[in-house]
C-alpha positions, 0 to 999 in steps of 0.5 A, a space after each residue: 306660906 303658899 306652895 309657890 313660896 316654898 323652897 325646893 328643900 322645904 318641899 322635899 323635907 315637908 314631903 318626907 315628914 308627911 310620908 314617915 311611918 314606923 317600920 321597926 317590926 318589919 324593916 329587917 324582916 321583909 322590907 319588900 312587904 311594903 309595896 309603896 316603893 314598887 307602886 311608885 316605881 311602876 306608876 310614876 317612873 315607867 310613865 316618865 321613862 316611856 315619854 323619855 324613850 319616845 323623845 329619844 326616838 324622835 330626836 334627829 338633830 345634830 346635837 341630839 340623836 340615838 345611835 348604835 354603840 356597836 357600830 358608830 365610829 367604826 370607820 375610825 377603829 383602825 386609827 384608834 387601835 393604832 393610837 392605843 398601841 403607840 401610846 398616843 392616848 393618855 388617861 388622867 385621874 387624881 387622888 387625895 394624897 393628904 385629905 383636908 386637914 384643918 388647923 386653927 387658922 389654915 387648912 392643908 390639902 395635897 392631891 396626886 395626879 396620875 397620867 398613863 398611856 399604854 406605853 408609860 406610867 408616870 410618877 404621880 404629880 403631887 401638889 400641896 396647898 394651904 388656905 389662909 384667912 385674911 388674918 394670915 400673920 400675927 401682925 395682921 390680927 387687930 383686936 378692937 376694944 369690943 373684940 369684934 375683929 376676933 369674932 369676924 375672924 371666927 366667922 370667916 373661918 366658919 365660912 371656909 370650913 363650910 366650903 372645904 369640900 367644894 374648894 378641894 374638889 375644885 382644886 383637884 379638878 384644876 390640877 387634873 386639867 393642868 396635867 391634861 394640857 401639859 401632857 404630850 398626847 393629843 387625846 386625853 381621857 379624864 375621869 369625870 365630865 370635861 366641864 364641871 360646875 365648880 370650875 366654870 364658876 371660877 375666874 381661874 377655871 374659865 381661864 383654864 378652859 380657855 387654855 384647854 381649848 387653845 391646845 386643840 387636843 381631843 378631850 374625852 371626859 368619862 362619867 362612871 357614876 350617874 348617881 349625881 348627874 343631871 336628872 335628864 342625863 339619868 332618865 335618858 340613860 335609864 331609857 337606853 337599850 343594851 348597846 345603844 347611845 344617845 347624844 343628849 345635848 350641848 353642854 354649853 346649853 345645859 349650863 346656860 340654863 343652869 346659870 342663866 341669871 349670872 351674866 358673867 358665866 353666861 357670856 363666857 359660855 357663849 364665847 366658848 369655841 366649839 360644840 361639846 356634847 353630853 352623851 349617855 351609853 349602855 354598852 351592856 347592862 350598866 349605863 355610863 356617860 361621857 363628854 367630848 367635842 361634837 366633831 370628836 364623837 365618832 373617835 370617842 365612841 370607837 375608843 370607849 368600845 375598843 378600850 372597854 374593861 372586861 369587868 361586868 358592869 364596869 366597862 369603862 376604858 382600861 386606861 382610866 381603870 389602870 391609872 386609878 389603880 396606880 394612884 391607889 396603889 401608890 398612896 396611903 392618904 390616911 397614913 400620910 395624914 397621921 404622919 402630918 398630925 404627928 408633926 403638928 403634935 411635935 410643935 403644938 401637942 394640944 392642937 395635934 390632939 384636938 385635930 385628931 379624929 376622936 375615932 382614932 382614940 377608940 
C-alpha cells in the first residue's frame, strides 16, 4: 500500500509502532532524561509557532485580526457593567443527572440545565429521555425461521451503543440551547462553542439554530479548554502574548471546509444569517476561546474582561463558573444512577445485577 492510500489513523498508528521503545528502567526515575520530547518541541513546534505568529501580525481583515484584550470594546464597559448588575446577562450550563444507563433494548439518560444571572439562580431544568430500537414493543419482534431478525436486532443495538456518547452529548447541547432561547435575557453565555459539530449535522439541530438566530439575542460561547479544539485554534492561542486576542475566522467558513462534500450541511451553512467568528484570547497566562456574532465582538470582549474569575489560569466569566458550581452542588449523578438500578432490580433482579458496574462489587 502506498503512502497516499493510508488513512490518517493508520499513519499515526504506524508512526507510534515505529517510534516505540522500552523505558521501564528510566521512566519513573527521570523521564526528562529522554531528550526526544524536548527536541521535537524546539525543532518543530517553534518553527510552526513562528509562522503562525507572523500570520497573526499580518492579518488585518474584518474577520481576522489581532487586538489588545485590555482595551478592545472598552467603549461598552459601562453598558456591560450595568447589564451585569441588573441581571440582563444569563449563563447556561448543563450536567448529567442520570448518566447513560443501558438496559437490553433501550437506554436512559437525564440532563439538568441551569440558568443564572447576577440576580437569580433558577432550579435546574431536568430532562429525561430514552432511546429504543425499531423493536420497541414485544409485538414488533418477528422471529424468522433462521432467526435473522434477532441478529438484526442485536446488530442495531450494537450500533446504538457505539454512538451513545455522541447522541447524549448532542442531546445535552440541544437542551442547553432550548433554555437559551426561552430565557428572558437578551445576552446569553454558553459553556462551549455556540455551534457544535454534533448539532449542525442533525436536521433538528439546524432547525434549532434557525430559531436561535430569529430571536436576535446575543449569544456568546466560551471555550474553556482548547485541548480538543481545531488545530489552527490551538496554534493561534499558543502564539498569543499575554493580554492579546485574535479573531481567527468565520465559523461558517471553517465548517464549510470540514463538511464541503456534504451538500445539505454546506447549503444550510451558506444560508445561515449573520457572521459568527471564533476568537482566541490570553487574558493572563492561559489561553481560552469564544464564539459570537461579529457585530457583538466589542460587547463580548468587554464582558469577558469585566466578569473574569480572579482564579489564576481560570479567568472565565464568573457567571459560568457559578452556574457550573450550582449544578454540581445540586446533583449526585452516581447516586441517582444507583437508585435507578435499584429500581430496575426490583422488577428484574438479574438485569439489575448485570448492568451494575463490576467495580461496584469490589
